[in-house]
C-alpha positions in Angstrom: 3.9 -142.9 180.1 4.7 -145.1 183.1 3.9 -148.8 182.8 3.3 -151.1 185.8 5.9 -153.9 185.4 4.0 -156.3 187.6 2.6 -158.4 184.7 5.8 -158.4 182.6 8.0 -161.5 182.2 11.7 -161.0 181.6 14.4 -162.8 179.7 18.0 -162.0 179.1 18.5 -160.5 175.7 21.2 -160.9 173.1 21.1 -158.8 169.9 21.5 -160.1 166.4 25.3 -160.0 166.8 25.1 -162.1 170.0 26.0 -159.1 172.2 24.5 -158.9 175.6 25.0 -155.1 176.0 27.9 -152.7 176.5 26.2 -150.7 179.2 24.6 -153.2 181.5 22.3 -156.2 181.2 19.5 -156.0 178.6 16.2 -157.9 178.8 13.3 -158.7 176.7 10.0 -158.3 178.6 6.6 -159.6 177.4 3.2 -158.8 178.7 0.2 -161.1 178.8 -0.8 -160.2 175.3 2.5 -161.2 173.8 3.8 -157.7 173.2 7.5 -157.3 173.6 9.9 -154.6 174.6 13.7 -154.3 175.1 14.4 -153.2 178.7 17.4 -151.3 180.1 17.9 -150.9 183.9 21.0 -148.8 184.5 19.9 -145.3 185.8 21.6 -143.1 183.1 20.6 -145.6 180.3 17.0 -145.4 181.5 16.7 -141.6 181.5 18.8 -141.0 178.4 17.0 -143.6 176.3 13.6 -142.4 177.5 14.1 -138.7 176.9 16.0 -139.2 173.6 13.5 -141.6 172.1 10.6 -139.4 173.1 12.3 -136.3 171.6 13.2 -138.2 168.4 9.6 -139.1 167.9 8.5 -135.5 168.3 11.2 -134.4 165.8 10.2 -137.0 163.2 13.3 -139.1 163.6 12.3 -142.7 162.8 12.8 -144.8 166.0 10.9 -147.0 168.4 8.5 -146.0 171.1 9.9 -145.7 174.6 8.2 -145.7 178.0 9.1 -145.9 181.7 8.4 -149.1 183.6 7.9 -149.2 187.4 9.1 -152.7 188.3 8.4 -152.9 192.1 9.9 -149.4 192.6 12.8 -149.9 190.2 12.4 -147.6 187.3 13.4 -149.1 183.9 12.9 -148.0 180.3 11.1 -150.2 177.8 11.7 -149.8 174.1 9.2 -151.4 171.7 10.7 -154.5 170.1 10.4 -154.2 166.3 10.0 -157.7 164.8 11.1 -156.6 161.3 14.3 -155.0 162.6 17.1 -155.5 160.1 20.5 -154.0 161.0 21.9 -151.5 158.5 25.1 -149.6 157.9 26.3 -146.6 155.9 27.4 -149.1 153.2 23.7 -149.8 152.5 23.1 -146.1 151.7 26.0 -145.3 149.4 24.2 -146.2 146.1 20.9 -144.5 147.0 19.8 -141.3 145.2 20.1 -138.1 147.0 16.3 -137.8 147.4 15.9 -141.3 148.9 13.9 -141.3 152.1 16.4 -143.4 153.8 19.0 -140.6 153.4 16.5 -138.1 154.8 16.1 -140.4 157.8 19.8 -140.7 158.1 20.3 -136.9 158.2 17.6 -136.6 160.8 19.5 -139.0 163.0 22.7 -137.0 162.5 20.8 -133.9 163.7 19.5 -135.8 166.7 23.1 -136.9 167.5 24.3 -133.3 167.5 21.4 -131.9 169.4 21.5 -134.4 172.2 25.3 -135.2 172.1 24.7 -138.8 171.3 28.3 -140.2 171.4 28.3 -143.7 170.0 28.8 -145.7 166.9 26.1 -145.2 164.3 23.2 -147.5 165.2 20.9 -148.1 162.2 18.2 -150.6 161.1 15.6 -150.9 158.4 12.1 -151.2 160.0 8.6 -150.3 158.8 9.9 -149.0 155.5 12.1 -146.4 157.2 15.7 -146.1 158.4 15.5 -146.4 162.2 18.1 -145.3 164.6 18.4 -146.7 168.1 20.6 -147.0 171.3 20.8 -143.5 172.6 22.2 -144.5 176.0 25.4 -142.5 175.6 24.0 -139.0 175.3 23.5 -135.7 177.2 27.1 -136.1 178.6 25.4 -138.4 181.2 26.6 -141.8 182.4 26.0 -143.6 185.6 28.9 -141.9 187.4 27.8 -138.4 186.6 24.1 -139.4 187.2 25.0 -140.6 190.7 27.2 -137.5 191.5 24.4 -135.2 190.3 21.9 -136.9 192.6 24.3 -136.9 195.6 25.0 -133.1 195.4 21.5 -132.4 194.2 22.8 -130.0 191.6 22.9 -130.4 187.8 24.9 -127.2 187.0 28.2 -128.9 186.2 26.7 -131.5 183.9 24.5 -128.9 182.2 27.5 -126.7 181.6 29.2 -129.6 179.9 26.1 -130.3 177.8 25.9 -126.7 176.7 29.6 -126.2 175.9 30.0 -129.3 173.8 27.3 -128.5 171.2 28.5 -127.9 167.7 25.9 -127.2 165.1 26.5 -129.0 161.8 29.3 -131.3 163.0 27.5 -134.5 162.1 26.1 -133.0 158.9 29.6 -132.6 157.5 30.6 -136.0 158.7 27.5 -137.6 157.1 28.1 -136.0 153.7 31.6 -137.4 153.7 30.4 -140.8 154.8 27.8 -140.9 152.1 30.4 -139.9 149.5 28.3 -137.1 148.0 30.2 -135.1 145.5 27.7 -132.8 143.7 26.7 -129.5 145.3 23.0 -130.3 144.6 23.3 -133.6 146.5 25.1 -132.0 149.4 22.4 -129.3 149.6 19.6 -131.9 149.7 21.3 -133.6 152.7 22.0 -130.3 154.4 18.3 -129.3 154.1 17.2 -132.7 155.6 19.6 -132.0 158.5 18.3 -128.5 159.1 14.7 -129.5 158.7 15.2 -131.7 161.8 16.3 -128.7 163.8 13.2 -126.8 162.6 11.0 -129.6 163.8 12.8 -129.6 167.1 12.1 -125.9 167.6 8.5 -126.4 166.8 7.8 -129.2 169.3 4.5 -128.6 171.1 5.4 -127.4 174.6 2.6 -129.6 176.0 4.3 -132.7 174.5 7.5 -131.7 176.2 5.7 -131.2 179.5 4.4 -134.8 179.3 8.0 -136.0 179.2 9.1 -133.9 182.1 6.0 -134.9 184.1 6.9 -138.6 183.7 10.5 -137.9 184.9 9.3 -135.8 187.9 6.9 -138.6 188.9 9.6 -141.3 189.5 13.0 -139.6 189.6 14.7 -137.1 191.9 13.7 -133.6 190.9 17.3 -132.7 190.0 17.2 -135.4 187.2 14.1 -134.0 185.6 15.4 -130.4 186.0 18.6 -131.4 184.2 16.9 -132.7 181.0 14.3 -129.9 181.0 17.0 -127.3 181.4 19.1 -128.9 178.6 16.3 -128.8 176.1 15.0 -125.4 177.0 18.6 -124.0 176.7 19.2 -125.7 173.4 16.0 -124.3 172.0 17.0 -120.8 173.3 20.4 -121.0 171.8 19.1 -122.1 168.4 16.5 -119.4 168.3 19.3 -116.9 169.1 21.3 -118.2 166.1 18.2 -117.7 163.9 17.8 -114.1 165.1 21.4 -113.4 164.1 
């Protein structure tokens, strides 16, 4: 989905901690109906956030909607502003039962981090009765420098090779179980199943839904950018299916 930014009004944004943003200026944009979204403008932030949010939604990982904005030829990403957003931390989860839905949401986030190589501090919030994750800007081994280099040489192979080689199935699962201080084997198994179920949903994403993501990227970015993300996801699915066959 690509939104025309012509009717949007922008304001500088500070989060609940008073931070302006570690990876470039953040904005709040509102349309004529009063609907708000958080906007990021740095190239790698835009593509990483858009692709990761859209994939998270398709995998059942609780998060906000994301869409591309064409602001007079400058492509930005808009992320729906959740009014009931309340920051959370692992400390808020420690006393919950193993079957609690918030823990299922947390393990889904851990699987997403492993799948897309999200390399950041845990970003969590309670919203709409679920445990949301957010801020996927540092992912896919992509930053503004590597984004620019890829576009200049018009080749994504080096960046793709890095994405492929850094994948470790289960890394965040083990980390999560330790963070949540789960001691019983039954409790650990419940969390492991929630983590694995997210991979299963990833492998069962409707190809047509993926095609819509790639089509949006091809519409407004150099083909090499869309090729990179499409190749990453297709290769990840192929690798996981190979593991299942073993």
